[in-house]
Phi, psi and omega in degrees: 000125183296145180289142178287126180298145181296144178287126180296146179295147179296146179292136178295149179297147179288126180294142180295323180271091178226170187300324180295314180291327177296319177295322178298314180294323179297328177296321176296320181294327182287342184301307179296327177296317178299317181296321177300314180296323182293320187266351179298135182058036175070014179078010185249002178279128181301314183296314181291323178293322176296320178297318178297321179296318179295317178299317178297318179295317179296314179297322179293324178296325178296332178295321178285321186288319183294323177294318180296316179296319181298317181286320184292322187249016177063041183252021181289127178229159176298324177301314180296321179298328179271315186289326183299309178294330178294316178296321178297315180292325178297319181292307181294323178297317179299318180294315182295313179295321178299315180296323179290321177298322178284355178079019183258352179219130181302142182297330183295327178295312180299318182293316180300313181292318182295318180297318179297312185293317178295318180298317179294320178298317178296322177298319179301316180288329181295325183252012187296333178291341180261346180150173180255131177274109180285163178294135178272169177297320177297320178296320179294320177295320177301314181298315180298317181294319176300315182299315180296316181296315179296320178302319178295320180291326181286322187294140178283075184260157176292164184298341180298339180273358183304313179300324181294311184293325179288324177296314181294320179295323177298317177298319180298319180295317179298313179297325179299314181291313183297312181291331176297316177296322178299319179294325177299312180296320180294322179294317179296320179293318179296319180294317179297319178296320179295320179294318179296318179295321179294318179295322179294322179292323179290327182282337184279000000 
């Protein structure tokens, strides 16, 4: 009779304090620094606007880097799944509201994006007892498009770039609405599956 192969030892739990989560928290810390740079001298100083754009770009890069590190090195945690989109929304929200306060972006654009982002965050918490809704490919594309569009609006560029920045922002708004509806359906489906599983467990 062949010998039973030894059971592999269980994987140790992923520590909460890891490089991916540290990058996520650092993005939150950069938000107020970015706002100071954006509003200094009324938002019209070339140097401060360039600084705000660079800060926004660096913070946005951490959004890409922390996810890659978490997946590559097995550092995915429930904290990261929740904190990462919150940090992302805090950064983009601060930039959008800042641009609207400065009169450079219509308020309706900021409100549409803000309502979607807050709504998706609330949906995540609403169904968290049934599971965590991970970011979809559409959601990631939406985030990337928003970042590029906001970067164009933040950067002290000549007026010749206006058609480009408005086109990209228009695409970002469309993706924001479409992916928001997708998250609603995914949340409802996850909740329904969780309720069915709970009822089946109670009946057994």
